[in-house]
Backbone as XML, in Angstrom:
<?xml version="1.0"?>
<chain id="A" units="angstrom">
  <residue number="1" name="MET">
    <atom name="N" x="111.426" y="118.553" z="95.929"/>
    <atom name="CA" x="110.931" y="119.416" z="96.986"/>
    <atom name="C" x="111.869" y="120.608" z="97.203"/>
  </residue>
  <residue number="2" name="ILE">
    <atom name="N" x="113.147" y="120.432" z="96.936"/>
    <atom name="CA" x="114.089" y="121.525" z="97.133"/>
    <atom name="C" x="113.764" y="122.672" z="96.179"/>
  </residue>
  <residue number="3" name="ALA">
    <atom name="N" x="113.474" y="122.350" z="94.924"/>
    <atom name="CA" x="113.128" y="123.388" z="93.960"/>
    <atom name="C" x="111.823" y="124.062" z="94.352"/>
  </residue>
  <residue number="4" name="PHE">
    <atom name="N" x="110.911" y="123.321" z="94.955"/>
    <atom name="CA" x="109.626" y="123.875" z="95.369"/>
    <atom name="C" x="109.834" y="124.940" z="96.442"/>
  </residue>
  <residue number="5" name="VAL">
    <atom name="N" x="110.768" y="124.729" z="97.333"/>
    <atom name="CA" x="111.016" y="125.669" z="98.423"/>
    <atom name="C" x="111.829" y="126.865" z="97.944"/>
  </residue>
  <residue number="6" name="GLY">
    <atom name="N" x="112.687" y="126.675" z="96.947"/>
    <atom name="CA" x="113.443" y="127.789" z="96.402"/>
    <atom name="C" x="114.904" y="127.811" z="96.768"/>
  </residue>
  <residue number="7" name="PHE">
    <atom name="N" x="115.455" y="126.706" z="97.281"/>
    <atom name="CA" x="116.870" y="126.665" z="97.605"/>
    <atom name="C" x="117.712" y="126.682" z="96.334"/>
  </residue>
  <residue number="8" name="ASN">
    <atom name="N" x="118.980" y="127.054" z="96.497"/>
    <atom name="CA" x="119.907" y="126.985" z="95.375"/>
    <atom name="C" x="120.107" y="125.537" z="94.970"/>
  </residue>
  <residue number="9" name="GLN">
    <atom name="N" x="120.333" y="125.331" z="93.679"/>
    <atom name="CA" x="120.463" y="123.970" z="93.166"/>
    <atom name="C" x="121.758" y="123.824" z="92.395"/>
  </residue>
  <residue number="10" name="SER">
    <atom name="N" x="122.221" y="122.594" z="92.306"/>
    <atom name="CA" x="123.341" y="122.258" z="91.432"/>
    <atom name="C" x="123.081" y="120.849" z="90.903"/>
  </residue>
  <residue number="11" name="TYR">
    <atom name="N" x="123.885" y="120.388" z="90.005"/>
    <atom name="CA" x="123.682" y="119.072" z="89.422"/>
    <atom name="C" x="125.005" y="118.355" z="89.262"/>
  </residue>
  <residue number="12" name="ILE">
    <atom name="N" x="124.930" y="117.063" z="89.121"/>
    <atom name="CA" x="126.105" y="116.230" z="88.911"/>
    <atom name="C" x="125.867" y="115.442" z="87.628"/>
  </residue>
  <residue number="13" name="GLU">
    <atom name="N" x="126.780" y="115.586" z="86.680"/>
    <atom name="CA" x="126.655" y="114.833" z="85.433"/>
    <atom name="C" x="127.230" y="113.439" z="85.610"/>
  </residue>
  <residue number="14" name="TYR">
    <atom name="N" x="126.593" y="112.459" z="85.017"/>
    <atom name="CA" x="127.092" y="111.090" z="85.062"/>
    <atom name="C" x="126.613" y="110.360" z="83.813"/>
  </residue>
  <residue number="15" name="ASP">
    <atom name="N" x="127.324" y="109.304" z="83.481"/>
    <atom name="CA" x="126.935" y="108.464" z="82.344"/>
    <atom name="C" x="126.185" y="107.266" z="82.878"/>
  </residue>
  <residue number="16" name="ARG">
    <atom name="N" x="124.972" y="107.093" z="82.421"/>
    <atom name="CA" x="124.155" y="105.980" z="82.864"/>
    <atom name="C" x="124.411" y="104.773" z="81.975"/>
  </residue>
  <residue number="17" name="ASP">
    <atom name="N" x="124.583" y="103.632" z="82.620"/>
    <atom name="CA" x="124.785" y="102.400" z="81.867"/>
    <atom name="C" x="123.503" y="102.028" z="81.137"/>
  </residue>
  <residue number="18" name="PRO">
    <atom name="N" x="123.632" y="101.365" z="79.992"/>
    <atom name="CA" x="122.413" y="100.945" z="79.287"/>
    <atom name="C" x="121.641" y="99.916" z="80.105"/>
  </residue>
  <residue number="19" name="ARG">
    <atom name="N" x="120.375" y="99.773" z="79.791"/>
    <atom name="CA" x="119.502" y="98.832" z="80.487"/>
    <atom name="C" x="120.054" y="97.425" z="80.343"/>
  </residue>
  <residue number="20" name="TYR">
    <atom name="N" x="120.090" y="96.706" z="81.458"/>
    <atom name="CA" x="120.686" y="95.372" z="81.466"/>
    <atom name="C" x="119.864" y="94.389" z="80.638"/>
  </residue>
  <residue number="21" name="ALA">
    <atom name="N" x="118.550" y="94.351" z="80.872"/>
    <atom name="CA" x="117.715" y="93.396" z="80.140"/>
    <atom name="C" x="116.299" y="93.936" z="80.033"/>
  </residue>
  <residue number="22" name="GLY">
    <atom name="N" x="115.593" y="93.472" z="79.036"/>
    <atom name="CA" x="114.186" y="93.814" z="78.892"/>
    <atom name="C" x="113.973" y="95.176" z="78.268"/>
  </residue>
  <residue number="23" name="LYS">
    <atom name="N" x="112.720" y="95.539" z="78.203"/>
    <atom name="CA" x="112.335" y="96.814" z="77.612"/>
    <atom name="C" x="111.448" y="97.557" z="78.616"/>
  </residue>
  <residue number="24" name="SER">
    <atom name="N" x="111.562" y="98.848" z="78.647"/>
    <atom name="CA" x="110.796" y="99.651" z="79.597"/>
    <atom name="C" x="109.299" y="99.552" z="79.301"/>
  </residue>
  <residue number="25" name="LYS">
    <atom name="N" x="108.517" y="99.470" z="80.342"/>
    <atom name="CA" x="107.059" y="99.402" z="80.197"/>
    <atom name="C" x="106.428" y="100.780" z="80.427"/>
  </residue>
  <residue number="26" name="TYR">
    <atom name="N" x="107.259" y="101.809" z="80.550"/>
    <atom name="CA" x="106.756" y="103.153" z="80.813"/>
    <atom name="C" x="106.042" y="103.684" z="79.578"/>
  </residue>
  <residue number="27" name="ASN">
    <atom name="N" x="104.792" y="104.054" z="79.755"/>
    <atom name="CA" x="104.002" y="104.652" z="78.689"/>
    <atom name="C" x="104.161" y="106.163" z="78.800"/>
  </residue>
  <residue number="28" name="LYS">
    <atom name="N" x="104.699" y="106.794" z="77.760"/>
    <atom name="CA" x="104.996" y="108.225" z="77.855"/>
    <atom name="C" x="103.745" y="109.061" z="78.098"/>
  </residue>
  <residue number="29" name="PHE">
    <atom name="N" x="102.637" y="108.716" z="77.457"/>
    <atom name="CA" x="101.431" y="109.520" z="77.631"/>
    <atom name="C" x="100.807" y="109.302" z="79.002"/>
  </residue>
  <residue number="30" name="LEU">
    <atom name="N" x="100.494" y="108.054" z="79.334"/>
    <atom name="CA" x="99.837" y="107.772" z="80.611"/>
    <atom name="C" x="100.751" y="108.061" z="81.793"/>
  </residue>
  <residue number="31" name="GLY">
    <atom name="N" x="102.030" y="107.770" z="81.656"/>
    <atom name="CA" x="102.980" y="108.048" z="82.741"/>
    <atom name="C" x="103.098" y="109.537" z="83.007"/>
  </residue>
  <residue number="32" name="SER">
    <atom name="N" x="103.195" y="110.318" z="81.938"/>
    <atom name="CA" x="103.281" y="111.774" z="82.096"/>
    <atom name="C" x="101.983" y="112.338" z="82.653"/>
  </residue>
  <residue number="33" name="LEU">
    <atom name="N" x="100.862" y="111.790" z="82.212"/>
    <atom name="CA" x="99.569" y="112.231" z="82.733"/>
    <atom name="C" x="99.460" y="111.937" z="84.225"/>
  </residue>
  <residue number="34" name="THR">
    <atom name="N" x="99.911" y="110.760" z="84.640"/>
    <atom name="CA" x="99.882" y="110.392" z="86.060"/>
    <atom name="C" x="100.772" y="111.310" z="86.886"/>
  </residue>
  <residue number="35" name="ILE">
    <atom name="N" x="101.961" y="111.589" z="86.382"/>
    <atom name="CA" x="102.875" y="112.483" z="87.092"/>
    <atom name="C" x="102.277" y="113.884" z="87.197"/>
  </residue>
  <residue number="36" name="GLY">
    <atom name="N" x="101.672" y="114.358" z="86.119"/>
    <atom name="CA" x="101.043" y="115.680" z="86.138"/>
    <atom name="C" x="99.893" y="115.758" z="87.120"/>
  </residue>
  <residue number="37" name="LEU">
    <atom name="N" x="99.038" y="114.737" z="87.131"/>
    <atom name="CA" x="97.912" y="114.733" z="88.073"/>
    <atom name="C" x="98.398" y="114.655" z="89.513"/>
  </residue>
  <residue number="38" name="ASN">
    <atom name="N" x="99.434" y="113.862" z="89.769"/>
    <atom name="CA" x="100.002" y="113.810" z="91.118"/>
    <atom name="C" x="100.549" y="115.175" z="91.540"/>
  </residue>
  <residue number="39" name="GLY">
    <atom name="N" x="101.145" y="115.895" z="90.598"/>
    <atom name="CA" x="101.641" y="117.228" z="90.905"/>
    <atom name="C" x="100.524" y="118.199" z="91.228"/>
  </residue>
  <residue number="40" name="LEU">
    <atom name="N" x="99.407" y="118.090" z="90.512"/>
    <atom name="CA" x="98.279" y="118.983" z="90.778"/>
    <atom name="C" x="97.560" y="118.637" z="92.069"/>
  </residue>
  <residue number="41" name="ILE">
    <atom name="N" x="97.348" y="117.364" z="92.297"/>
    <atom name="CA" x="96.540" y="116.929" z="93.427"/>
    <atom name="C" x="97.372" y="116.786" z="94.697"/>
  </residue>
  <residue number="42" name="GLY">
    <atom name="N" x="98.624" y="116.353" z="94.566"/>
    <atom name="CA" x="99.428" y="116.031" z="95.734"/>
    <atom name="C" x="99.900" y="117.226" z="96.544"/>
  </residue>
  <residue number="43" name="PHE">
    <atom name="N" x="99.946" y="118.402" z="95.951"/>
    <atom name="CA" x="100.501" y="119.552" z="96.650"/>
    <atom name="C" x="99.465" y="120.638" z="96.906"/>
  </residue>
  <residue number="44" name="SER">
    <atom name="N" x="98.197" y="120.316" z="96.752"/>
    <atom name="CA" x="97.189" y="121.343" z="96.893"/>
    <atom name="C" x="95.904" y="120.769" z="97.470"/>
  </residue>
  <residue number="45" name="SER">
    <atom name="N" x="95.227" y="121.580" z="98.243"/>
    <atom name="CA" x="93.895" y="121.198" z="98.710"/>
    <atom name="C" x="92.836" y="121.919" z="97.880"/>
  </residue>
  <residue number="46" name="ARG">
    <atom name="N" x="93.244" y="122.536" z="96.803"/>
    <atom name="CA" x="92.327" y="123.268" z="95.931"/>
    <atom name="C" x="91.236" y="122.368" z="95.337"/>
  </residue>
  <residue number="47" name="PRO">
    <atom name="N" x="91.550" y="121.144" z="94.874"/>
    <atom name="CA" x="90.474" y="120.286" z="94.357"/>
    <atom name="C" x="89.410" y="119.982" z="95.409"/>
  </residue>
  <residue number="48" name="LEU">
    <atom name="N" x="89.811" y="119.880" z="96.665"/>
    <atom name="CA" x="88.840" y="119.646" z="97.730"/>
    <atom name="C" x="87.936" y="120.856" z="97.912"/>
  </residue>
  <residue number="49" name="PHE">
    <atom name="N" x="88.508" y="122.026" z="97.809"/>
    <atom name="CA" x="87.711" y="123.245" z="97.902"/>
    <atom name="C" x="86.737" y="123.340" z="96.735"/>
  </residue>
  <residue number="50" name="LEU">
    <atom name="N" x="87.213" y="123.008" z="95.539"/>
    <atom name="CA" x="86.339" y="123.033" z="94.365"/>
    <atom name="C" x="85.212" y="122.019" z="94.493"/>
  </residue>
  <residue number="51" name="MET">
    <atom name="N" x="85.485" y="120.884" z="95.127"/>
    <atom name="CA" x="84.442" y="119.884" z="95.349"/>
    <atom name="C" x="83.385" y="120.439" z="96.306"/>
  </residue>
  <residue number="52" name="SER">
    <atom name="N" x="83.794" y="121.165" z="97.315"/>
    <atom name="CA" x="82.837" y="121.787" z="98.234"/>
    <atom name="C" x="81.961" y="122.798" z="97.500"/>
  </residue>
  <residue number="53" name="ILE">
    <atom name="N" x="82.577" y="123.607" z="96.673"/>
    <atom name="CA" x="81.828" y="124.608" z="95.898"/>
    <atom name="C" x="80.855" y="123.918" z="94.952"/>
  </residue>
  <residue number="54" name="ALA">
    <atom name="N" x="81.301" y="122.857" z="94.282"/>
    <atom name="CA" x="80.415" y="122.127" z="93.369"/>
    <atom name="C" x="79.230" y="121.530" z="94.117"/>
  </residue>
  <residue number="55" name="GLY">
    <atom name="N" x="79.450" y="120.995" z="95.300"/>
    <atom name="CA" x="78.362" y="120.453" z="96.106"/>
    <atom name="C" x="77.362" y="121.518" z="96.489"/>
  </residue>
  <residue number="56" name="PHE">
    <atom name="N" x="77.857" y="122.688" z="96.869"/>
    <atom name="CA" x="76.960" y="123.787" z="97.227"/>
    <atom name="C" x="76.143" y="124.220" z="96.014"/>
  </residue>
  <residue number="57" name="ILE">
    <atom name="N" x="76.787" y="124.316" z="94.856"/>
    <atom name="CA" x="76.086" y="124.744" z="93.641"/>
    <atom name="C" x="75.027" y="123.727" z="93.235"/>
  </residue>
  <residue number="58" name="ILE">
    <atom name="N" x="75.338" y="122.444" z="93.324"/>
    <atom name="CA" x="74.363" y="121.414" z="92.970"/>
    <atom name="C" x="73.178" y="121.441" z="93.925"/>
  </residue>
  <residue number="59" name="ALA">
    <atom name="N" x="73.430" y="121.605" z="95.225"/>
    <atom name="CA" x="72.329" y="121.695" z="96.187"/>
    <atom name="C" x="71.489" y="122.942" z="95.925"/>
  </residue>
  <residue number="60" name="LEU">
    <atom name="N" x="72.126" y="124.042" z="95.573"/>
    <atom name="CA" x="71.397" y="125.268" z="95.245"/>
    <atom name="C" x="70.580" y="125.092" z="93.965"/>
  </residue>
  <residue number="61" name="MET">
    <atom name="N" x="71.140" y="124.386" z="92.999"/>
    <atom name="CA" x="70.406" y="124.117" z="91.757"/>
    <atom name="C" x="69.153" y="123.295" z="92.028"/>
  </residue>
  <residue number="62" name="SER">
    <atom name="N" x="69.204" y="122.393" z="92.993"/>
    <atom name="CA" x="68.019" y="121.603" z="93.308"/>
    <atom name="C" x="66.906" y="122.500" z="93.846"/>
  </residue>
  <residue number="63" name="PHE">
    <atom name="N" x="67.268" y="123.546" z="94.577"/>
    <atom name="CA" x="66.268" y="124.499" z="95.057"/>
    <atom name="C" x="65.614" y="125.209" z="93.875"/>
  </residue>
  <residue number="64" name="PHE">
    <atom name="N" x="66.435" y="125.707" z="92.946"/>
    <atom name="CA" x="65.889" y="126.388" z="91.772"/>
    <atom name="C" x="65.091" y="125.431" z="90.885"/>
  </residue>
  <residue number="65" name="LEU">
    <atom name="N" x="65.526" y="124.183" z="90.828"/>
    <atom name="CA" x="64.775" y="123.176" z="90.081"/>
    <atom name="C" x="63.404" y="122.959" z="90.715"/>
  </residue>
  <residue number="66" name="GLY">
    <atom name="N" x="63.345" y="122.958" z="92.036"/>
    <atom name="CA" x="62.074" y="122.846" z="92.733"/>
    <atom name="C" x="61.159" y="124.026" z="92.432"/>
  </residue>
  <residue number="67" name="VAL">
    <atom name="N" x="61.730" y="125.233" z="92.418"/>
    <atom name="CA" x="60.948" y="126.422" z="92.076"/>
    <atom name="C" x="60.424" y="126.310" z="90.648"/>
  </residue>
  <residue number="68" name="TRP">
    <atom name="N" x="61.278" y="125.813" z="89.737"/>
    <atom name="CA" x="60.874" y="125.641" z="88.334"/>
    <atom name="C" x="59.724" y="124.644" z="88.212"/>
  </residue>
  <residue number="69" name="TYR">
    <atom name="N" x="59.784" y="123.551" z="88.954"/>
    <atom name="CA" x="58.700" y="122.566" z="88.914"/>
    <atom name="C" x="57.407" y="123.148" z="89.484"/>
  </residue>
  <residue number="70" name="VAL">
    <atom name="N" x="57.501" y="123.974" z="90.520"/>
    <atom name="CA" x="56.306" y="124.617" z="91.074"/>
    <atom name="C" x="55.697" y="125.566" z="90.046"/>
  </residue>
  <residue number="71" name="ILE">
    <atom name="N" x="56.539" y="126.325" z="89.362"/>
    <atom name="CA" x="56.046" y="127.239" z="88.319"/>
    <atom name="C" x="55.369" y="126.452" z="87.203"/>
  </residue>
  <residue number="72" name="GLN">
    <atom name="N" x="55.959" y="125.318" z="86.790"/>
    <atom name="CA" x="55.342" y="124.492" z="85.758"/>
    <atom name="C" x="54.000" y="123.943" z="86.225"/>
  </residue>
  <residue number="73" name="LYS">
    <atom name="N" x="53.917" y="123.526" z="87.462"/>
    <atom name="CA" x="52.671" y="122.973" z="88.004"/>
    <atom name="C" x="51.582" y="124.042" z="88.046"/>
  </residue>
  <residue number="74" name="ILE">
    <atom name="N" x="51.944" y="125.262" z="88.466"/>
    <atom name="CA" x="50.985" y="126.358" z="88.521"/>
    <atom name="C" x="50.529" y="126.750" z="87.115"/>
  </residue>
  <residue number="75" name="SER">
    <atom name="N" x="51.462" y="126.673" z="86.149"/>
    <atom name="CA" x="51.137" y="127.038" z="84.766"/>
    <atom name="C" x="50.240" y="126.014" z="84.093"/>
  </residue>
  <residue number="76" name="GLY">
    <atom name="N" x="50.086" y="124.846" z="84.677"/>
    <atom name="CA" x="49.172" y="123.856" z="84.120"/>
    <atom name="C" x="49.837" y="122.750" z="83.320"/>
  </residue>
  <residue number="77" name="PHE">
    <atom name="N" x="51.163" y="122.649" z="83.359"/>
    <atom name="CA" x="51.836" y="121.554" z="82.671"/>
    <atom name="C" x="51.530" y="120.241" z="83.374"/>
  </residue>
  <residue number="78" name="ASN">
    <atom name="N" x="51.404" y="119.204" z="82.595"/>
    <atom name="CA" x="51.122" y="117.884" z="83.148"/>
    <atom name="C" x="52.450" y="117.199" z="83.479"/>
  </residue>
  <residue number="79" name="LEU">
    <atom name="N" x="52.784" y="117.135" z="84.756"/>
    <atom name="CA" x="54.041" y="116.525" z="85.192"/>
    <atom name="C" x="53.795" y="115.101" z="85.649"/>
  </residue>
  <residue number="80" name="THR">
    <atom name="N" x="54.744" y="114.234" z="85.420"/>
    <atom name="CA" x="54.632" y="112.850" z="85.855"/>
    <atom name="C" x="54.606" y="112.801" z="87.382"/>
  </residue>
  <residue number="81" name="PRO">
    <atom name="N" x="53.623" y="112.142" z="87.962"/>
    <atom name="CA" x="53.545" y="112.110" z="89.430"/>
    <atom name="C" x="54.757" y="111.405" z="90.052"/>
  </residue>
  <residue number="82" name="GLY">
    <atom name="N" x="55.352" y="112.050" z="91.042"/>
    <atom name="CA" x="56.486" y="111.467" z="91.758"/>
    <atom name="C" x="57.834" y="111.761" z="91.154"/>
  </residue>
  <residue number="83" name="LEU">
    <atom name="N" x="57.871" y="112.093" z="89.848"/>
    <atom name="CA" x="59.149" y="112.344" z="89.187"/>
    <atom name="C" x="59.816" y="113.603" z="89.732"/>
  </residue>
  <residue number="84" name="THR">
    <atom name="N" x="59.039" y="114.648" z="89.917"/>
    <atom name="CA" x="59.618" y="115.910" z="90.388"/>
    <atom name="C" x="60.207" y="115.753" z="91.782"/>
  </residue>
  <residue number="85" name="THR">
    <atom name="N" x="59.483" y="115.074" z="92.663"/>
    <atom name="CA" x="59.987" y="114.870" z="94.020"/>
    <atom name="C" x="61.277" y="114.055" z="94.006"/>
  </residue>
  <residue number="86" name="THR">
    <atom name="N" x="61.297" y="113.014" z="93.196"/>
    <atom name="CA" x="62.478" y="112.156" z="93.112"/>
    <atom name="C" x="63.686" y="112.920" z="92.579"/>
  </residue>
  <residue number="87" name="VAL">
    <atom name="N" x="63.472" y="113.684" z="91.516"/>
    <atom name="CA" x="64.574" y="114.441" z="90.913"/>
    <atom name="C" x="65.113" y="115.481" z="91.895"/>
  </residue>
  <residue number="88" name="ILE">
    <atom name="N" x="64.225" y="116.191" z="92.556"/>
    <atom name="CA" x="64.668" y="117.234" z="93.502"/>
    <atom name="C" x="65.421" y="116.609" z="94.677"/>
  </residue>
  <residue number="89" name="LEU">
    <atom name="N" x="64.885" y="115.519" z="95.231"/>
    <atom name="CA" x="65.554" y="114.885" z="96.376"/>
    <atom name="C" x="66.913" y="114.318" z="96.006"/>
  </residue>
  <residue number="90" name="ILE">
    <atom name="N" x="66.993" y="113.640" z="94.870"/>
    <atom name="CA" x="68.282" y="113.062" z="94.455"/>
    <atom name="C" x="69.292" y="114.169" z="94.197"/>
  </residue>
  <residue number="91" name="THR">
    <atom name="N" x="68.877" y="115.228" z="93.518"/>
    <atom name="CA" x="69.798" y="116.328" z="93.232"/>
    <atom name="C" x="70.258" y="117.009" z="94.513"/>
  </residue>
  <residue number="92" name="PHE">
    <atom name="N" x="69.334" y="117.266" z="95.422"/>
    <atom name="CA" x="69.708" y="117.945" z="96.665"/>
    <atom name="C" x="70.657" y="117.094" z="97.499"/>
  </residue>
  <residue number="93" name="PHE">
    <atom name="N" x="70.317" y="115.816" z="97.670"/>
    <atom name="CA" x="71.178" y="114.978" z="98.517"/>
    <atom name="C" x="72.522" y="114.677" z="97.861"/>
  </residue>
  <residue number="94" name="ALA">
    <atom name="N" x="72.569" y="114.631" z="96.533"/>
    <atom name="CA" x="73.865" y="114.484" z="95.852"/>
    <atom name="C" x="74.735" y="115.710" z="96.121"/>
  </residue>
  <residue number="95" name="GLY">
    <atom name="N" x="74.135" y="116.895" z="96.034"/>
    <atom name="CA" x="74.884" y="118.121" z="96.338"/>
    <atom name="C" x="75.315" y="118.186" z="97.787"/>
  </residue>
  <residue number="96" name="ALA">
    <atom name="N" x="74.418" y="117.766" z="98.690"/>
    <atom name="CA" x="74.763" y="117.787" z="100.112"/>
    <atom name="C" x="75.903" y="116.812" z="100.410"/>
  </residue>
  <residue number="97" name="GLN">
    <atom name="N" x="75.859" y="115.635" z="99.795"/>
    <atom name="CA" x="76.953" y="114.667" z="100.002"/>
    <atom name="C" x="78.268" y="115.202" z="99.459"/>
  </residue>
  <residue number="98" name="LEU">
    <atom name="N" x="78.234" y="115.811" z="98.274"/>
    <atom name="CA" x="79.456" y="116.357" z="97.693"/>
    <atom name="C" x="79.994" y="117.498" z="98.554"/>
  </residue>
  <residue number="99" name="LEU">
    <atom name="N" x="79.114" y="118.321" z="99.062"/>
    <atom name="CA" x="79.536" y="119.400" z="99.958"/>
    <atom name="C" x="80.154" y="118.833" z="101.233"/>
  </residue>
  <residue number="100" name="GLY">
    <atom name="N" x="79.510" y="117.839" z="101.816"/>
    <atom name="CA" x="80.047" y="117.218" z="103.037"/>
    <atom name="C" x="81.387" y="116.563" z="102.811"/>
  </residue>
  <residue number="101" name="LEU">
    <atom name="N" x="81.524" y="115.856" z="101.693"/>
    <atom name="CA" x="82.820" y="115.219" z="101.390"/>
    <atom name="C" x="83.899" y="116.256" z="101.134"/>
  </residue>
  <residue number="102" name="GLY">
    <atom name="N" x="83.539" y="117.349" z="100.483"/>
    <atom name="CA" x="84.517" y="118.414" z="100.246"/>
    <atom name="C" x="84.984" y="119.044" z="101.540"/>
  </residue>
  <residue number="103" name="LEU">
    <atom name="N" x="84.058" y="119.311" z="102.444"/>
    <atom name="CA" x="84.440" y="119.906" z="103.735"/>
    <atom name="C" x="85.287" y="118.945" z="104.559"/>
  </residue>
  <residue number="104" name="LEU">
    <atom name="N" x="84.898" y="117.685" z="104.574"/>
    <atom name="CA" x="85.683" y="116.680" z="105.288"/>
    <atom name="C" x="87.073" y="116.539" z="104.672"/>
  </residue>
  <residue number="105" name="GLY">
    <atom name="N" x="87.130" y="116.556" z="103.341"/>
    <atom name="CA" x="88.417" y="116.473" z="102.659"/>
    <atom name="C" x="89.309" y="117.661" z="102.957"/>
  </residue>
  <residue number="106" name="GLU">
    <atom name="N" x="88.727" y="118.854" z="103.005"/>
    <atom name="CA" x="89.513" y="120.041" z="103.356"/>
    <atom name="C" x="90.075" y="119.917" z="104.769"/>
  </residue>
  <residue number="107" name="TYR">
    <atom name="N" x="89.272" y="119.415" z="105.668"/>
    <atom name="CA" x="89.716" y="119.227" z="107.049"/>
    <atom name="C" x="90.889" y="118.242" z="107.106"/>
  </residue>
  <residue number="108" name="VAL">
    <atom name="N" x="90.761" y="117.126" z="106.420"/>
    <atom name="CA" x="91.841" y="116.125" z="106.404"/>
    <atom name="C" x="93.071" y="116.687" z="105.689"/>
  </residue>
  <residue number="109" name="GLY">
    <atom name="N" x="92.856" y="117.484" z="104.640"/>
    <atom name="CA" x="93.979" y="118.108" z="103.938"/>
    <atom name="C" x="94.750" y="119.058" z="104.830"/>
  </residue>
  <residue number="110" name="ARG">
    <atom name="N" x="94.060" y="119.801" z="105.670"/>
    <atom name="CA" x="94.746" y="120.704" z="106.594"/>
    <atom name="C" x="95.490" y="119.931" z="107.676"/>
  </residue>
  <residue number="111" name="ILE">
    <atom name="N" x="94.907" y="118.825" z="108.116"/>
    <atom name="CA" x="95.619" y="117.973" z="109.072"/>
    <atom name="C" x="96.887" y="117.434" z="108.423"/>
  </residue>
  <residue number="112" name="TYR">
    <atom name="N" x="96.791" y="117.001" z="107.181"/>
    <atom name="CA" x="97.946" y="116.462" z="106.459"/>
    <atom name="C" x="99.042" y="117.515" z="106.327"/>
  </residue>
  <residue number="113" name="ASP">
    <atom name="N" x="98.667" y="118.754" z="105.993"/>
    <atom name="CA" x="99.664" y="119.825" z="105.889"/>
    <atom name="C" x="100.354" y="120.076" z="107.224"/>
  </residue>
  <residue number="114" name="GLU">
    <atom name="N" x="99.602" y="119.988" z="108.314"/>
    <atom name="CA" x="100.172" y="120.218" z="109.642"/>
    <atom name="C" x="101.086" y="119.070" z="110.061"/>
  </residue>
  <residue number="115" name="VAL">
    <atom name="N" x="100.757" y="117.849" z="109.680"/>
    <atom name="CA" x="101.525" y="116.669" z="110.083"/>
    <atom name="C" x="102.886" y="116.629" z="109.388"/>
  </residue>
  <residue number="116" name="LYS">
    <atom name="N" x="102.983" y="117.241" z="108.209"/>
    <atom name="CA" x="104.261" y="117.234" z="107.488"/>
    <atom name="C" x="105.345" y="117.984" z="108.232"/>
  </residue>
  <residue number="117" name="LYS">
    <atom name="N" x="104.962" y="118.869" z="109.158"/>
    <atom name="CA" x="105.886" y="119.634" z="109.998"/>
    <atom name="C" x="106.920" y="120.410" z="109.179"/>
  </residue>
  <residue number="118" name="ARG">
    <atom name="N" x="106.495" y="120.982" z="108.100"/>
    <atom name="CA" x="107.399" y="121.823" z="107.325"/>
    <atom name="C" x="107.498" y="123.179" z="107.999"/>
  </residue>
  <residue number="119" name="PRO">
    <atom name="N" x="108.666" y="123.789" z="107.924"/>
    <atom name="CA" x="108.798" y="125.112" z="108.561"/>
    <atom name="C" x="107.966" y="126.165" z="107.826"/>
  </residue>
  <residue number="120" name="LYS">
    <atom name="N" x="107.471" y="127.124" z="108.560"/>
    <atom name="CA" x="106.686" y="128.185" z="107.935"/>
    <atom name="C" x="107.594" y="129.141" z="107.165"/>
  </residue>
  <residue number="121" name="TYR">
    <atom name="N" x="108.868" y="129.205" z="107.559"/>
    <atom name="CA" x="109.827" y="130.042" z="106.859"/>
    <atom name="C" x="111.211" y="129.438" z="107.052"/>
  </residue>
  <residue number="122" name="ILE">
    <atom name="N" x="112.157" y="129.851" z="106.207"/>
    <atom name="CA" x="113.539" y="129.359" z="106.271"/>
    <atom name="C" x="114.455" y="130.570" z="106.341"/>
  </residue>
  <residue number="123" name="LEU">
    <atom name="N" x="115.354" y="130.572" z="107.318"/>
    <atom name="CA" x="116.287" y="131.680" z="107.492"/>
    <atom name="C" x="117.503" y="131.464" z="106.607"/>
  </residue>
  <residue number="124" name="ASP">
    <atom name="N" x="117.872" y="132.505" z="105.871"/>
    <atom name="CA" x="119.066" y="132.430" z="105.046"/>
    <atom name="C" x="120.305" y="132.690" z="105.891"/>
  </residue>
  <residue number="125" name="LYS">
    <atom name="N" x="120.273" y="133.724" z="106.727"/>
    <atom name="CA" x="121.378" y="134.012" z="107.639"/>
    <atom name="C" x="120.870" y="134.755" z="108.854"/>
  </residue>
  <residue number="126" name="LYS">
    <atom name="N" x="121.591" y="134.598" z="109.952"/>
    <atom name="CA" x="121.266" y="135.276" z="111.191"/>
    <atom name="C" x="122.222" y="136.450" z="111.380"/>
  </residue>
  <residue number="127" name="ILE">
    <atom name="N" x="121.671" y="137.553" z="111.803"/>
    <atom name="CA" x="122.480" y="138.748" z="112.052"/>
    <atom name="C" x="122.201" y="139.206" z="113.472"/>
  </residue>
  <residue number="128" name="ASN">
    <atom name="N" x="123.288" y="139.474" z="114.219"/>
    <atom name="CA" x="123.215" y="139.967" z="115.600"/>
    <atom name="C" x="122.542" y="138.974" z="116.536"/>
  </residue>
  <residue number="129" name="PHE">
    <atom name="N" x="122.840" y="137.692" z="116.364"/>
    <atom name="CA" x="122.371" y="136.662" z="117.288"/>
    <atom name="C" x="123.594" y="135.992" z="117.880"/>
  </residue>
  <residue number="130" name="ASP">
    <atom name="N" x="123.545" y="135.694" z="119.170"/>
    <atom name="CA" x="124.638" y="134.986" z="119.815"/>
    <atom name="C" x="124.412" y="133.488" z="119.649"/>
  </residue>
  <residue number="131" name="ASP">
    <atom name="N" x="125.369" y="132.814" z="119.063"/>
    <atom name="CA" x="125.261" y="131.355" z="118.894"/>
    <atom name="C" x="126.298" y="130.641" z="119.724"/>
  </residue>
</chain>
């Protein structure tokens, strides 16, 4: 977290003793993938925003799909009875649920950011202040 904020850093070199017993169960691929995903998801509410956008797009697509089915019906295509209604309803409600979950997630993400109580800024030095 210190590097994330931008503070000066230093390091301490040390010799680590070899492993006492057993063999490490750390999988380099899956472990690195997990760490990377935690870095992407843990510090951003961007995936929640993208989920909201995806929900809106899916719900909008259901509207256009409905228009397409109406055009097909007017053109004289033989559509399976009930299939169009089912497809449109499932698509619309899936998009609405995804949109609702995205908005709720964004709200909870903002609460989480506020609860961490991190400072909005960090002062390097004070000038002309009485302490």
